[in-house]
C-alpha positions as protocol buffer text, in pm:
chain_id: "A"
residue {
  index: 1
  type: MET
  ca { x: -2048 y: -70 z: 1136 }
}
residue {
  index: 2
  type: ASP
  ca { x: -1781 y: 190 z: 1202 }
}
residue {
  index: 3
  type: THR
  ca { x: -1434 y: 179 z: 1049 }
}
residue {
  index: 4
  type: PHE
  ca { x: -1255 y: 43 z: 1357 }
}
residue {
  index: 5
  type: GLU
  ca { x: -1514 y: -231 z: 1402 }
}
residue {
  index: 6
  type: ALA
  ca { x: -1464 y: -338 z: 1038 }
}
residue {
  index: 7
  type: ILE
  ca { x: -1085 y: -336 z: 1082 }
}
residue {
  index: 8
  type: TYR
  ca { x: -1086 y: -531 z: 1409 }
}
residue {
  index: 9
  type: ASN
  ca { x: -1343 y: -788 z: 1290 }
}
residue {
  index: 10
  type: ARG
  ca { x: -1227 y: -857 z: 934 }
}
residue {
  index: 11
  type: ARG
  ca { x: -1100 y: -1212 z: 895 }
}
residue {
  index: 12
  type: SER
  ca { x: -966 y: -1426 z: 612 }
}
residue {
  index: 13
  type: ILE
  ca { x: -1272 y: -1627 z: 512 }
}
residue {
  index: 14
  type: ARG
  ca { x: -1212 y: -1953 z: 328 }
}
residue {
  index: 15
  type: ARG
  ca { x: -1559 y: -2112 z: 349 }
}
residue {
  index: 16
  type: TYR
  ca { x: -1868 y: -1953 z: 197 }
}
residue {
  index: 17
  type: GLU
  ca { x: -2241 y: -2016 z: 199 }
}
residue {
  index: 18
  type: ASP
  ca { x: -2394 y: -2132 z: -126 }
}
residue {
  index: 19
  type: LYS
  ca { x: -2579 y: -1804 z: -160 }
}
residue {
  index: 20
  type: PRO
  ca { x: -2533 y: -1543 z: -434 }
}
residue {
  index: 21
  type: VAL
  ca { x: -2404 y: -1196 z: -352 }
}
residue {
  index: 22
  type: PRO
  ca { x: -2662 y: -936 z: -462 }
}
residue {
  index: 23
  type: ASP
  ca { x: -2536 y: -701 z: -733 }
}
residue {
  index: 24
  type: ASN
  ca { x: -2595 y: -395 z: -516 }
}
residue {
  index: 25
  type: MET
  ca { x: -2357 y: -536 z: -250 }
}
residue {
  index: 26
  type: LEU
  ca { x: -2098 y: -630 z: -514 }
}
residue {
  index: 27
  type: ASN
  ca { x: -2116 y: -280 z: -660 }
}
residue {
  index: 28
  type: LYS
  ca { x: -2075 y: -122 z: -315 }
}
residue {
  index: 29
  type: VAL
  ca { x: -1754 y: -311 z: -242 }
}
residue {
  index: 30
  type: LEU
  ca { x: -1617 y: -239 z: -590 }
}
residue {
  index: 31
  type: ASP
  ca { x: -1700 y: 128 z: -542 }
}
residue {
  index: 32
  type: ALA
  ca { x: -1514 y: 128 z: -208 }
}
residue {
  index: 33
  type: ALA
  ca { x: -1210 y: -11 z: -391 }
}
residue {
  index: 34
  type: ARG
  ca { x: -1246 y: 256 z: -659 }
}
residue {
  index: 35
  type: TRP
  ca { x: -1219 y: 528 z: -393 }
}
residue {
  index: 36
  type: ALA
  ca { x: -883 y: 401 z: -262 }
}
residue {
  index: 37
  type: PRO
  ca { x: -592 y: 644 z: -288 }
}
residue {
  index: 38
  type: SER
  ca { x: -328 y: 572 z: -552 }
}
residue {
  index: 39
  type: TRP
  ca { x: 5 y: 713 z: -670 }
}
residue {
  index: 40
  type: ALA
  ca { x: -64 y: 1059 z: -815 }
}
residue {
  index: 41
  type: ASN
  ca { x: -428 y: 947 z: -849 }
}
residue {
  index: 42
  type: SER
  ca { x: -314 y: 713 z: -1127 }
}
residue {
  index: 43
  type: GLN
  ca { x: -597 y: 470 z: -1046 }
}
residue {
  index: 44
  type: CYS
  ca { x: -405 y: 181 z: -1202 }
}
residue {
  index: 45
  type: THR
  ca { x: -614 y: -95 z: -1044 }
}
residue {
  index: 46
  type: ARG
  ca { x: -860 y: -291 z: -1258 }
}
residue {
  index: 47
  type: TYR
  ca { x: -1104 y: -559 z: -1143 }
}
residue {
  index: 48
  type: VAL
  ca { x: -1226 y: -874 z: -1318 }
}
residue {
  index: 49
  type: VAL
  ca { x: -1535 y: -1022 z: -1152 }
}
residue {
  index: 50
  type: ILE
  ca { x: -1568 y: -1397 z: -1198 }
}
residue {
  index: 51
  type: LYS
  ca { x: -1890 y: -1590 z: -1128 }
}
residue {
  index: 52
  type: ASP
  ca { x: -1848 y: -1878 z: -1374 }
}
residue {
  index: 53
  type: PRO
  ca { x: -1763 y: -2203 z: -1186 }
}
residue {
  index: 54
  type: ALA
  ca { x: -1536 y: -2332 z: -1466 }
}
residue {
  index: 55
  type: THR
  ca { x: -1330 y: -2012 z: -1468 }
}
residue {
  index: 56
  type: LYS
  ca { x: -1307 y: -2012 z: -1087 }
}
residue {
  index: 57
  type: ALA
  ca { x: -1180 y: -2372 z: -1101 }
}
residue {
  index: 58
  type: LYS
  ca { x: -911 y: -2273 z: -1354 }
}
residue {
  index: 59
  type: LEU
  ca { x: -805 y: -1982 z: -1132 }
}
residue {
  index: 60
  type: ALA
  ca { x: -784 y: -2214 z: -831 }
}
residue {
  index: 61
  type: GLU
  ca { x: -532 y: -2425 z: -1023 }
}
residue {
  index: 62
  type: CYS
  ca { x: -299 y: -2122 z: -1036 }
}
residue {
  index: 63
  type: VAL
  ca { x: -222 y: -2116 z: -662 }
}
residue {
  index: 64
  type: ASN
  ca { x: 37 y: -2330 z: -482 }
}
residue {
  index: 65
  type: LYS
  ca { x: -62 y: -2684 z: -394 }
}
residue {
  index: 66
  type: GLY
  ca { x: -198 y: -2693 z: -40 }
}
residue {
  index: 67
  type: ASN
  ca { x: -295 y: -2324 z: -39 }
}
residue {
  index: 68
  type: PRO
  ca { x: -578 y: -2301 z: 218 }
}
residue {
  index: 69
  type: ALA
  ca { x: -768 y: -2060 z: -9 }
}
residue {
  index: 70
  type: THR
  ca { x: -793 y: -2305 z: -303 }
}
residue {
  index: 71
  type: GLU
  ca { x: -1142 y: -2426 z: -213 }
}
residue {
  index: 72
  type: ALA
  ca { x: -1255 y: -2070 z: -147 }
}
residue {
  index: 73
  type: LEU
  ca { x: -1156 y: -1976 z: -502 }
}
residue {
  index: 74
  type: LYS
  ca { x: -1369 y: -2262 z: -635 }
}
residue {
  index: 75
  type: ASN
  ca { x: -1667 y: -2229 z: -401 }
}
residue {
  index: 76
  type: ALA
  ca { x: -1717 y: -1860 z: -325 }
}
residue {
  index: 77
  type: PRO
  ca { x: -1999 y: -1711 z: -531 }
}
residue {
  index: 78
  type: ILE
  ca { x: -1759 y: -1450 z: -671 }
}
residue {
  index: 79
  type: VAL
  ca { x: -1385 y: -1419 z: -724 }
}
residue {
  index: 80
  type: ILE
  ca { x: -1248 y: -1074 z: -790 }
}
residue {
  index: 81
  type: VAL
  ca { x: -913 y: -1064 z: -966 }
}
residue {
  index: 82
  type: ALA
  ca { x: -731 y: -738 z: -901 }
}
residue {
  index: 83
  type: CYS
  ca { x: -512 y: -628 z: -1189 }
}
residue {
  index: 84
  type: ALA
  ca { x: -285 y: -332 z: -1256 }
}
residue {
  index: 85
  type: VAL
  ca { x: -203 y: -117 z: -1554 }
}
residue {
  index: 86
  type: LEU
  ca { x: 175 y: -121 z: -1587 }
}
residue {
  index: 87
  type: LYS
  ca { x: 392 y: 192 z: -1599 }
}
residue {
  index: 88
  type: LYS
  ca { x: 131 y: 420 z: -1439 }
}
residue {
  index: 89
  type: SER
  ca { x: 190 y: 398 z: -1067 }
}
residue {
  index: 90
  type: GLY
  ca { x: 535 y: 517 z: -963 }
}
residue {
  index: 91
  type: TYR
  ca { x: 590 y: 683 z: -1300 }
}
residue {
  index: 92
  type: TYR
  ca { x: 609 y: 1041 z: -1419 }
}
residue {
  index: 93
  type: LYS
  ca { x: 642 y: 1117 z: -1792 }
}
residue {
  index: 94
  type: ASP
  ca { x: 691 y: 744 z: -1863 }
}
residue {
  index: 95
  type: MET
  ca { x: 986 y: 719 z: -1621 }
}
residue {
  index: 96
  type: ALA
  ca { x: 1002 y: 536 z: -1288 }
}
residue {
  index: 97
  type: VAL
  ca { x: 1060 y: 806 z: -1028 }
}
residue {
  index: 98
  type: THR
  ca { x: 1165 y: 598 z: -726 }
}
residue {
  index: 99
  type: ASP
  ca { x: 1438 y: 341 z: -677 }
}
residue {
  index: 100
  type: ARG
  ca { x: 1157 y: 90 z: -612 }
}
residue {
  index: 101
  type: GLY
  ca { x: 1026 y: 122 z: -969 }
}
residue {
  index: 102
  type: GLU
  ca { x: 665 y: 15 z: -1018 }
}
residue {
  index: 103
  type: TRP
  ca { x: 434 y: 115 z: -736 }
}
residue {
  index: 104
  type: PHE
  ca { x: 127 y: -81 z: -850 }
}
residue {
  index: 105
  type: MET
  ca { x: 150 y: -351 z: -582 }
}
residue {
  index: 106
  type: PHE
  ca { x: 103 y: -83 z: -319 }
}
residue {
  index: 107
  type: ASP
  ca { x: -193 y: 76 z: -499 }
}
residue {
  index: 108
  type: VAL
  ca { x: -365 y: -257 z: -562 }
}
residue {
  index: 109
  type: GLY
  ca { x: -313 y: -356 z: -197 }
}
residue {
  index: 110
  type: ILE
  ca { x: -478 y: -38 z: -72 }
}
residue {
  index: 111
  type: ALA
  ca { x: -772 y: -82 z: -309 }
}
residue {
  index: 112
  type: MET
  ca { x: -825 y: -445 z: -217 }
}
residue {
  index: 113
  type: GLU
  ca { x: -813 y: -374 z: 154 }
}
residue {
  index: 114
  type: ASN
  ca { x: -1076 y: -103 z: 100 }
}
residue {
  index: 115
  type: LEU
  ca { x: -1281 y: -371 z: -74 }
}
residue {
  index: 116
  type: ALA
  ca { x: -1225 y: -623 z: 209 }
}
residue {
  index: 117
  type: LEU
  ca { x: -1327 y: -372 z: 477 }
}
residue {
  index: 118
  type: ALA
  ca { x: -1635 y: -267 z: 282 }
}
residue {
  index: 119
  type: ALA
  ca { x: -1728 y: -634 z: 243 }
}
residue {
  index: 120
  type: GLN
  ca { x: -1686 y: -687 z: 618 }
}
residue {
  index: 121
  type: SER
  ca { x: -1915 y: -392 z: 690 }
}
residue {
  index: 122
  type: LEU
  ca { x: -2185 y: -553 z: 471 }
}
residue {
  index: 123
  type: GLY
  ca { x: -2158 y: -897 z: 632 }
}
residue {
  index: 124
  type: LEU
  ca { x: -1955 y: -1045 z: 346 }
}
residue {
  index: 125
  type: GLY
  ca { x: -1628 y: -1231 z: 373 }
}
residue {
  index: 126
  type: THR
  ca { x: -1306 y: -1217 z: 173 }
}
residue {
  index: 127
  type: VAL
  ca { x: -953 y: -1353 z: 173 }
}
residue {
  index: 128
  type: HIS
  ca { x: -649 y: -1203 z: -1 }
}
residue {
  index: 129
  type: VAL
  ca { x: -495 y: -1467 z: -229 }
}
residue {
  index: 130
  type: GLY
  ca { x: -152 y: -1367 z: -351 }
}
residue {
  index: 131
  type: LEU
  ca { x: 61 y: -1683 z: -326 }
}
residue {
  index: 132
  type: ILE
  ca { x: 61 y: -1740 z: -701 }
}
residue {
  index: 133
  type: PRO
  ca { x: 374 y: -1902 z: -846 }
}
residue {
  index: 134
  type: ASP
  ca { x: 291 y: -1814 z: -1209 }
}
residue {
  index: 135
  type: SER
  ca { x: 55 y: -1519 z: -1244 }
}
residue {
  index: 136
  type: LYS
  ca { x: 91 y: -1530 z: -1623 }
}
residue {
  index: 137
  type: LYS
  ca { x: -150 y: -1826 z: -1619 }
}
residue {
  index: 138
  type: ILE
  ca { x: -413 y: -1603 z: -1460 }
}
residue {
  index: 139
  type: ASP
  ca { x: -340 y: -1330 z: -1716 }
}
residue {
  index: 140
  type: GLU
  ca { x: -400 y: -1586 z: -1995 }
}
residue {
  index: 141
  type: ILE
  ca { x: -722 y: -1724 z: -1842 }
}
residue {
  index: 142
  type: LEU
  ca { x: -862 y: -1371 z: -1819 }
}
residue {
  index: 143
  type: GLY
  ca { x: -733 y: -1259 z: -2159 }
}
residue {
  index: 144
  type: LEU
  ca { x: -547 y: -962 z: -2015 }
}
residue {
  index: 145
  type: PRO
  ca { x: -370 y: -733 z: -2263 }
}
residue {
  index: 146
  type: GLU
  ca { x: 9 y: -715 z: -2217 }
}
residue {
  index: 147
  type: GLU
  ca { x: 0 y: -376 z: -2038 }
}
residue {
  index: 148
  type: ILE
  ca { x: -225 y: -525 z: -1764 }
}
residue {
  index: 149
  type: VAL
  ca { x: -109 y: -782 z: -1505 }
}
residue {
  index: 150
  type: SER
  ca { x: -298 y: -977 z: -1242 }
}
residue {
  index: 151
  type: VAL
  ca { x: -189 y: -910 z: -885 }
}
residue {
  index: 152
  type: GLU
  ca { x: -420 y: -1093 z: -647 }
}
residue {
  index: 153
  type: MET
  ca { x: -745 y: -1288 z: -629 }
}
residue {
  index: 154
  type: MET
  ca { x: -1015 y: -1234 z: -370 }
}
residue {
  index: 155
  type: PRO
  ca { x: -1309 y: -1468 z: -310 }
}
residue {
  index: 156
  type: LEU
  ca { x: -1623 y: -1284 z: -199 }
}
residue {
  index: 157
  type: GLY
  ca { x: -1937 y: -1421 z: -38 }
}
residue {
  index: 158
  type: PHE
  ca { x: -2133 y: -1478 z: 279 }
}
residue {
  index: 159
  type: PRO
  ca { x: -1913 y: -1653 z: 538 }
}
residue {
  index: 160
  type: ALA
  ca { x: -2001 y: -2009 z: 635 }
}
residue {
  index: 161
  type: GLY
  ca { x: -1914 y: -1998 z: 1005 }
}
residue {
  index: 162
  type: GLU
  ca { x: -1686 y: -1767 z: 1196 }
}
residue {
  index: 163
  type: ALA
  ca { x: -1309 y: -1736 z: 1168 }
}
residue {
  index: 164
  type: LYS
  ca { x: -1094 y: -1674 z: 1474 }
}
residue {
  index: 165
  type: ALA
  ca { x: -861 y: -1379 z: 1500 }
}
residue {
  index: 166
  type: PRO
  ca { x: -494 y: -1470 z: 1471 }
}
residue {
  index: 167
  type: PRO
  ca { x: -263 y: -1328 z: 1737 }
}
residue {
  index: 168
  type: ARG
  ca { x: -123 y: -982 z: 1667 }
}
residue {
  index: 169
  type: LYS
  ca { x: 211 y: -843 z: 1777 }
}
residue {
  index: 170
  type: GLU
  ca { x: 204 y: -576 z: 2045 }
}
residue {
  index: 171
  type: LEU
  ca { x: 262 y: -217 z: 1931 }
}
residue {
  index: 172
  type: ALA
  ca { x: 591 y: -208 z: 2124 }
}
residue {
  index: 173
  type: GLU
  ca { x: 721 y: -487 z: 1898 }
}
residue {
  index: 174
  type: ILE
  ca { x: 647 y: -307 z: 1571 }
}
residue {
  index: 175
  type: VAL
  ca { x: 653 y: 68 z: 1639 }
}
residue {
  index: 176
  type: PHE
  ca { x: 971 y: 270 z: 1678 }
}
residue {
  index: 177
  type: TYR
  ca { x: 1027 y: 642 z: 1727 }
}
residue {
  index: 178
  type: GLU
  ca { x: 1282 y: 857 z: 1547 }
}
residue {
  index: 179
  type: LYS
  ca { x: 1507 y: 557 z: 1456 }
}
residue {
  index: 180
  type: TYR
  ca { x: 1451 y: 189 z: 1401 }
}
residue {
  index: 181
  type: GLY
  ca { x: 1482 y: -4 z: 1724 }
}
residue {
  index: 182
  type: LYS
  ca { x: 1422 y: 300 z: 1943 }
}
residue {
  index: 183
  type: HIS
  ca { x: 1116 y: 285 z: 2173 }
}
């Protein structure tokens, strides 16, 4: 599958087959995430791979009530929790160097989209789960040290059925030239 095919066909998958993901496939998607660019090559993203049903159930309790990905967190064969090392991305000599401060959300997002596209190319499904009202609960469940924070969770497995593509805005609605609002 070429890159554009993976991009155009990736969907948020919330239902998974009861079928384990082979370790070689898991390692391929994790390796794709590892190769994502990051601020000054800081490589601040860390990954916790969860297969234990009890831990997945605890993680599912950390999302908002009614979140459509709750069952996916419980039932996917694997949940990958993307974490970040604090004060690495967006920092130089221990000082934030932009007015935006920490840059880790950006770096983690790039890495996890690499992972999602690699999964798509292998016939696996994913969904980004970031609507987490209290991420400290996730940090506690995973035993993260204080310099590491959880950022998002991503179920991973073989899709059960097909998901439809949501509508996308036209380029003319989102792309401007030279100044905002100028077409």
